LUMPAZA-202695 format. One record per residue (C-alpha): residue in three letters; y, z, x; residue number from 1. Coordinates in nm, 2 decimals. Last residue first. Layout:
BEGIN
+------+--------+--------+--------+-----+
| type |     c2 |     c3 |     c1 | seq |
+------+--------+--------+--------+-----+
|  ala |      Y |      Z |      X | NUM |
...
+------+--------+--------+--------+-----+
This chain:
BEGIN
+------+--------+--------+--------+-----+
| type |     c2 |     c3 |     c1 | seq |
+------+--------+--------+--------+-----+
|  lys |   0.69 |  -2.27 |   0.01 | 259 |
|  gly |   0.88 |  -1.94 |  -0.05 | 258 |
|  glu |   1.20 |  -2.12 |  -0.15 | 257 |
|  phe |   1.40 |  -1.99 |   0.14 | 256 |
|  glu |   1.78 |  -1.97 |   0.17 | 255 |
|  ala |   1.86 |  -1.96 |   0.54 | 254 |
|  lys |   2.15 |  -1.75 |   0.66 | 253 |
|  gly |   2.00 |  -1.50 |   0.90 | 252 |
|  pro |   2.06 |  -1.69 |   1.23 | 251 |
|  gly |   2.32 |  -1.96 |   1.30 | 250 |
|  asn |   2.47 |  -2.21 |   1.06 | 249 |
|  glu |   2.35 |  -2.56 |   1.17 | 248 |
|  val |   2.07 |  -2.49 |   1.41 | 247 |
|  phe |   1.96 |  -2.17 |   1.23 | 246 |
|  ser |   1.97 |  -2.34 |   0.89 | 245 |
|  lys |   1.75 |  -2.63 |   1.02 | 244 |
|  met |   1.51 |  -2.38 |   1.16 | 243 |
|  gly |   1.48 |  -2.18 |   0.85 | 242 |
|  thr |   1.46 |  -2.48 |   0.61 | 241 |
|  thr |   1.19 |  -2.65 |   0.81 | 240 |
|  arg |   0.99 |  -2.32 |   0.84 | 239 |
|  asp |   1.04 |  -2.26 |   0.47 | 238 |
|  glu |   0.90 |  -2.60 |   0.38 | 237 |
|  thr |   0.57 |  -2.51 |   0.54 | 236 |
|  ala |   0.34 |  -2.71 |   0.77 | 235 |
|  phe |   0.49 |  -2.55 |   1.08 | 234 |
|  leu |   0.36 |  -2.22 |   0.94 | 233 |
|  ala |   0.01 |  -2.32 |   1.04 | 232 |
|  ala |   0.09 |  -2.30 |   1.41 | 231 |
|  phe |   0.19 |  -1.93 |   1.38 | 230 |
|  gln |  -0.12 |  -1.84 |   1.17 | 229 |
|  gln |  -0.35 |  -2.01 |   1.42 | 228 |
|  arg |  -0.19 |  -1.85 |   1.72 | 227 |
|  glu |  -0.18 |  -1.51 |   1.56 | 226 |
|  ile |  -0.56 |  -1.52 |   1.48 | 225 |
|  glu |  -0.62 |  -1.64 |   1.84 | 224 |
|  leu |  -0.41 |  -1.35 |   1.97 | 223 |
|  gly |  -0.62 |  -1.11 |   1.76 | 222 |
|  thr |  -0.94 |  -1.25 |   1.90 | 221 |
|  ala |  -0.82 |  -1.20 |   2.26 | 220 |
|  leu |  -0.70 |  -0.85 |   2.18 | 219 |
|  asp |  -1.03 |  -0.73 |   2.03 | 218 |
|  val |  -1.07 |  -0.71 |   1.66 | 217 |
|  gly |  -1.01 |  -0.47 |   1.37 | 216 |
|  leu |  -0.63 |  -0.44 |   1.40 | 215 |
|  gly |  -0.59 |  -0.81 |   1.43 | 214 |
|  ser |  -0.68 |  -0.88 |   1.07 | 213 |
|  asp |  -0.40 |  -0.65 |   0.95 | 212 |
|  ile |  -0.14 |  -0.77 |   1.19 | 211 |
|  ser |  -0.22 |  -1.14 |   1.15 | 210 |
|  glu |  -0.26 |  -1.12 |   0.77 | 209 |
|  lys |   0.07 |  -0.94 |   0.73 | 208 |
|  ala |   0.26 |  -1.18 |   0.96 | 207 |
|  ala |   0.11 |  -1.48 |   0.78 | 206 |
|  arg |   0.21 |  -1.35 |   0.44 | 205 |
|  leu |   0.56 |  -1.28 |   0.56 | 204 |
|  ala |   0.57 |  -1.64 |   0.70 | 203 |
|  met |   0.45 |  -1.79 |   0.37 | 202 |
|  ala |   0.70 |  -1.58 |   0.17 | 201 |
|  ala |   1.01 |  -1.67 |   0.39 | 200 |
|  gly |   1.24 |  -1.41 |   0.23 | 199 |
|  arg |   1.43 |  -1.42 |  -0.09 | 198 |
|  ser |   1.28 |  -1.11 |  -0.25 | 197 |
|  phe |   1.20 |  -0.97 |   0.10 | 196 |
|  arg |   1.49 |  -0.73 |   0.14 | 195 |
|  ser |   1.43 |  -0.63 |  -0.22 | 194 |
|  ala |   1.12 |  -0.44 |  -0.11 | 193 |
|  trp |   1.32 |  -0.19 |   0.09 | 192 |
|  ala |   1.58 |  -0.15 |  -0.19 | 191 |
|  val |   1.30 |  -0.11 |  -0.44 | 190 |
|  ala |   1.15 |   0.17 |  -0.23 | 189 |
|  ala |   1.49 |   0.34 |  -0.19 | 188 |
|  asp |   1.55 |   0.32 |  -0.57 | 187 |
|  tyr |   1.20 |   0.47 |  -0.63 | 186 |
|  val |   1.25 |   0.76 |  -0.39 | 185 |
|  glu |   1.62 |   0.85 |  -0.47 | 184 |
|  ala |   1.57 |   1.13 |  -0.72 | 183 |
|  pro |   1.32 |   1.30 |  -0.49 | 182 |
|  pro |   1.56 |   1.32 |  -0.20 | 181 |
|  val |   1.47 |   1.08 |   0.09 | 180 |
|  val |   1.20 |   1.06 |   0.36 | 179 |
|  lys |   1.11 |   0.74 |   0.54 | 178 |
|  asp |   0.81 |   0.61 |   0.72 | 177 |
|  val |   0.52 |   0.82 |   0.59 | 176 |
|  leu |   0.20 |   0.92 |   0.77 | 175 |
|  gly |   0.38 |   0.86 |   1.10 | 174 |
|  ile |   0.31 |   1.20 |   1.25 | 173 |
|  ala |   0.67 |   1.32 |   1.23 | 172 |
|  leu |   0.73 |   1.17 |   0.89 | 171 |
|  ser |   0.42 |   1.34 |   0.74 | 170 |
|  glu |   0.53 |   1.66 |   0.91 | 169 |
|  glu |   0.87 |   1.65 |   0.74 | 168 |
|  ala |   0.72 |   1.54 |   0.40 | 167 |
|  asp |   0.47 |   1.82 |   0.38 | 166 |
|  val |   0.11 |   1.79 |   0.47 | 165 |
|  phe |  -0.16 |   1.95 |   0.25 | 164 |
|  arg |  -0.47 |   2.08 |   0.43 | 163 |
|  gly |  -0.82 |   1.93 |   0.39 | 162 |
|  thr |  -0.91 |   2.10 |   0.72 | 161 |
|  tyr |  -1.15 |   1.84 |   0.85 | 160 |
|  ile |  -0.96 |   1.55 |   0.69 | 159 |
|  leu |  -0.61 |   1.65 |   0.82 | 158 |
|  asp |  -0.73 |   1.75 |   1.17 | 157 |
|  lys |  -0.96 |   1.45 |   1.19 | 156 |
|  ala |  -0.67 |   1.21 |   1.10 | 155 |
|  lys |  -0.45 |   1.38 |   1.36 | 154 |
|  ser |  -0.71 |   1.32 |   1.63 | 153 |
|  pro |  -0.80 |   0.97 |   1.52 | 152 |
|  gly |  -0.46 |   0.82 |   1.53 | 151 |
|  val |  -0.18 |   0.83 |   1.26 | 150 |
|  leu |  -0.22 |   0.49 |   1.10 | 149 |
|  arg |  -0.56 |   0.37 |   1.21 | 148 |
|  ser |  -0.71 |   0.72 |   1.15 | 147 |
|  leu |  -0.56 |   0.72 |   0.80 | 146 |
|  arg |  -0.69 |   0.38 |   0.72 | 145 |
|  gln |  -1.05 |   0.45 |   0.82 | 144 |
|  thr |  -1.13 |   0.80 |   0.71 | 143 |
|  gly |  -0.91 |   0.75 |   0.40 | 142 |
|  gly |  -1.05 |   0.42 |   0.28 | 141 |
|  ala |  -1.17 |   0.50 |  -0.08 | 140 |
|  gly |  -1.44 |   0.76 |   0.00 | 139 |
|  pro |  -1.26 |   1.05 |   0.16 | 138 |
|  ile |  -1.52 |   1.31 |   0.25 | 137 |
|  ile |  -1.73 |   1.55 |   0.04 | 136 |
|  gly |  -1.80 |   1.92 |   0.00 | 135 |
|  leu |  -1.51 |   1.97 |  -0.25 | 134 |
|  leu |  -1.28 |   2.13 |   0.02 | 133 |
|  ile |  -1.37 |   1.83 |   0.24 | 132 |
|  glu |  -1.20 |   1.61 |  -0.02 | 131 |
|  pro |  -0.86 |   1.76 |   0.06 | 130 |
|  gln |  -0.71 |   1.44 |   0.21 | 129 |
|  gly |  -0.34 |   1.51 |   0.22 | 128 |
|  leu |   0.02 |   1.45 |   0.11 | 127 |
|  lys |   0.28 |   1.68 |  -0.03 | 126 |
|  ala |   0.63 |   1.56 |  -0.14 | 125 |
|  asp |   0.94 |   1.78 |  -0.13 | 124 |
|  asp |   1.15 |   1.54 |   0.07 | 123 |
|  ala |   1.04 |   1.26 |  -0.15 | 122 |
|  ala |   0.84 |   1.00 |   0.03 | 121 |
|  ile |   0.88 |   0.63 |   0.14 | 120 |
|  arg |   0.57 |   0.46 |   0.26 | 119 |
|  tyr |   0.54 |   0.11 |   0.42 | 118 |
|  asp |   0.26 |  -0.15 |   0.43 | 117 |
|  ala |   0.08 |   0.00 |   0.13 | 116 |
|  cys |  -0.29 |   0.08 |   0.13 | 115 |
|  leu |  -0.23 |   0.43 |   0.28 | 114 |
|  ala |  -0.05 |   0.52 |  -0.05 | 113 |
|  leu |  -0.37 |   0.45 |  -0.24 | 112 |
|  glu |  -0.56 |   0.67 |   0.00 | 111 |
|  cys |  -0.31 |   0.94 |  -0.05 | 110 |
|  gly |  -0.37 |   0.92 |  -0.42 | 109 |
|  gly |  -0.74 |   0.90 |  -0.37 | 108 |
|  gly |  -0.72 |   1.24 |  -0.20 | 107 |
|  leu |  -0.37 |   1.37 |  -0.25 | 106 |
|  ala |  -0.03 |   1.21 |  -0.30 | 105 |
|  tyr |   0.16 |   1.49 |  -0.47 | 104 |
|  gly |   0.52 |   1.51 |  -0.59 | 103 |
|  thr |   0.69 |   1.17 |  -0.53 | 102 |
|  ile |   0.58 |   0.88 |  -0.32 | 101 |
|  ala |   0.72 |   0.53 |  -0.35 | 100 |
|  ala |   0.45 |   0.32 |  -0.18 |  99 |
|  val |   0.58 |   0.00 |  -0.03 |  98 |
|  thr |   0.42 |  -0.35 |  -0.02 |  97 |
|  pro |   0.52 |  -0.67 |   0.16 |  96 |
|  lys |   0.32 |  -0.97 |   0.03 |  95 |
|  pro |  -0.04 |  -1.09 |   0.07 |  94 |
|  ile |  -0.18 |  -0.81 |  -0.16 |  93 |
|  ala |  -0.49 |  -0.72 |   0.03 |  92 |
|  ala |  -0.40 |  -0.35 |   0.07 |  91 |
|  val |  -0.37 |  -0.32 |  -0.31 |  90 |
|  ala |  -0.71 |  -0.49 |  -0.37 |  89 |
|  ser |  -0.84 |  -0.24 |  -0.11 |  88 |
|  leu |  -0.77 |   0.03 |  -0.38 |  87 |
|  ser |  -1.01 |  -0.13 |  -0.63 |  86 |
|  ser |  -1.25 |  -0.23 |  -0.34 |  85 |
|  gln |  -1.31 |   0.13 |  -0.24 |  84 |
|  leu |  -1.39 |   0.25 |  -0.59 |  83 |
|  pro |  -1.59 |  -0.07 |  -0.67 |  82 |
|  gly |  -1.81 |   0.00 |  -0.37 |  81 |
|  ser |  -1.85 |   0.38 |  -0.43 |  80 |
|  arg |  -1.96 |   0.33 |  -0.79 |  79 |
|  lys |  -2.32 |   0.21 |  -0.76 |  78 |
|  val |  -2.41 |   0.44 |  -0.47 |  77 |
|  met |  -2.21 |   0.70 |  -0.66 |  76 |
|  asp |  -2.44 |   0.69 |  -0.96 |  75 |
|  ala |  -2.75 |   0.70 |  -0.74 |  74 |
|  tyr |  -2.63 |   1.00 |  -0.56 |  73 |
|  ser |  -2.57 |   1.17 |  -0.90 |  72 |
|  met |  -2.24 |   1.19 |  -1.09 |  71 |
|  asp |  -2.18 |   1.51 |  -1.28 |  70 |
|  ala |  -1.86 |   1.62 |  -1.10 |  69 |
|  met |  -1.71 |   1.27 |  -1.07 |  68 |
|  glu |  -1.55 |   1.25 |  -1.41 |  67 |
|  lys |  -1.42 |   1.61 |  -1.39 |  66 |
|  ile |  -1.30 |   1.53 |  -1.04 |  65 |
|  asp |  -1.07 |   1.25 |  -1.15 |  64 |
|  ala |  -0.97 |   1.12 |  -0.82 |  63 |
|  gly |  -0.65 |   1.22 |  -0.65 |  62 |
|  ala |  -0.31 |   1.38 |  -0.73 |  61 |
|  ala |  -0.13 |   1.05 |  -0.77 |  60 |
|  phe |   0.24 |   0.98 |  -0.71 |  59 |
|  val |   0.38 |   1.27 |  -0.90 |  58 |
|  arg |   0.69 |   1.38 |  -1.09 |  57 |
|  glu |   0.93 |   1.09 |  -1.10 |  56 |
|  gly |   0.67 |   0.82 |  -1.16 |  55 |
|  gly |   0.35 |   0.71 |  -0.99 |  54 |
|  tyr |   0.49 |   0.41 |  -0.79 |  53 |
|  ile |   0.35 |   0.12 |  -0.59 |  52 |
|  val |   0.64 |  -0.12 |  -0.51 |  51 |
|  val |   0.56 |  -0.48 |  -0.44 |  50 |
|  ala |   0.73 |  -0.78 |  -0.27 |  49 |
|  arg |   0.78 |  -1.15 |  -0.36 |  48 |
|  val |   0.66 |  -1.13 |  -0.72 |  47 |
|  asp |   0.77 |  -1.45 |  -0.90 |  46 |
|  asp |   0.48 |  -1.63 |  -0.74 |  45 |
|  asn |   0.23 |  -1.41 |  -0.94 |  44 |
|  ala |  -0.11 |  -1.43 |  -0.78 |  43 |
|  ala |  -0.09 |  -1.12 |  -0.55 |  42 |
|  ala |   0.09 |  -0.91 |  -0.82 |  41 |
|  glu |  -0.18 |  -1.01 |  -1.07 |  40 |
|  leu |  -0.46 |  -0.91 |  -0.83 |  39 |
|  ala |  -0.29 |  -0.58 |  -0.76 |  38 |
|  ala |  -0.24 |  -0.51 |  -1.13 |  37 |
|  thr |  -0.61 |  -0.58 |  -1.21 |  36 |
|  arg |  -0.73 |  -0.36 |  -0.92 |  35 |
|  ile |  -0.50 |  -0.08 |  -1.03 |  34 |
|  glu |  -0.64 |  -0.12 |  -1.38 |  33 |
|  glu |  -0.99 |  -0.09 |  -1.23 |  32 |
|  gln |  -0.91 |   0.24 |  -1.05 |  31 |
|  val |  -0.73 |   0.37 |  -1.36 |  30 |
|  gln |  -1.04 |   0.31 |  -1.58 |  29 |
|  ile |  -1.27 |   0.47 |  -1.32 |  28 |
|  asn |  -1.06 |   0.78 |  -1.30 |  27 |
|  leu |  -0.76 |   0.81 |  -1.06 |  26 |
|  ala |  -0.58 |   1.12 |  -1.17 |  25 |
|  asn |  -0.22 |   1.03 |  -1.25 |  24 |
|  met |  -0.12 |   1.40 |  -1.25 |  23 |
|  lys |  -0.02 |   1.48 |  -1.61 |  22 |
|  pro |  -0.03 |   1.22 |  -1.75 |  21 |
|  arg |  -0.17 |   0.88 |  -1.66 |  20 |
|  asp |   0.12 |   0.65 |  -1.58 |  19 |
|  leu |   0.07 |   0.45 |  -1.26 |  18 |
|  arg |   0.34 |   0.18 |  -1.21 |  17 |
|  ile |   0.28 |  -0.13 |  -1.00 |  16 |
|  thr |   0.63 |  -0.25 |  -0.95 |  15 |
|  gly |   0.70 |  -0.61 |  -0.87 |  14 |
|  val |   1.01 |  -0.71 |  -0.69 |  13 |
|  gly |   1.14 |  -1.07 |  -0.72 |  12 |
|  asp |   1.45 |  -0.98 |  -0.92 |  11 |
|  arg |   1.25 |  -0.77 |  -1.17 |  10 |
|  val |   0.87 |  -0.77 |  -1.23 |   9 |
|  ser |   0.66 |  -0.51 |  -1.41 |   8 |
|  leu |   0.29 |  -0.44 |  -1.34 |   7 |
|  asn |   0.11 |  -0.18 |  -1.54 |   6 |
|  val |  -0.13 |   0.10 |  -1.49 |   5 |
|  phe |  -0.24 |   0.36 |  -1.75 |   4 |
|  glu |  -0.33 |   0.16 |  -2.06 |   3 |
|  gly |  -0.33 |  -0.17 |  -1.88 |   2 |
|  met |  -0.10 |  -0.46 |  -1.95 |   1 |
+------+--------+--------+--------+-----+
């Protein structure tokens, strides 16, 4: 249990909860606690899907600028790797993940949301990468994950200008996947994640690894990644269960054990 970031588990859904008042600023301690929670969620077999949530008021307003303001080039050379890898630990969770975005998701907060597989935002949420207004650029994956998600042109617009994007535009450009009233954000995220609480865990893992790994390679290599993951699933109990259930009862009725 961290001071500012914790993992709770209920009915197969793990919630990584940020709670550093007032704005969930991502200082070094929070970054490392995010890493710890992500690794725990990845390793815990009781966690079948993960919600990343900052609370009712704010997702995360970005890095702790007061902490960063006095850092030198040498300081940031040392810190930039752990900064990136702390959020990448969320992206590497081998299970379905969803960001439940309320209030602001800016800078590092937006980069954290980008690490999720799916994003649900409040209708009054604001997202953005305003680092350029501080004379820097996104340093925790923003230039890479944002461009892969919304395309390079839109990503450049957002990063060059540093402007905030409302929920409607975020939905239109694919930065978020669903918009709901603020009071419904967390429940909607849990409902999405709960769909996988009894799912074929090994197949979900293989699907995620195939998609994520394939994004960075050519088509032929991506197809080979898919082929290997596909064939490997024939060694799992869930594959046997799923196919037997389909033959005997039709689709969508299998009860998986996640093995």
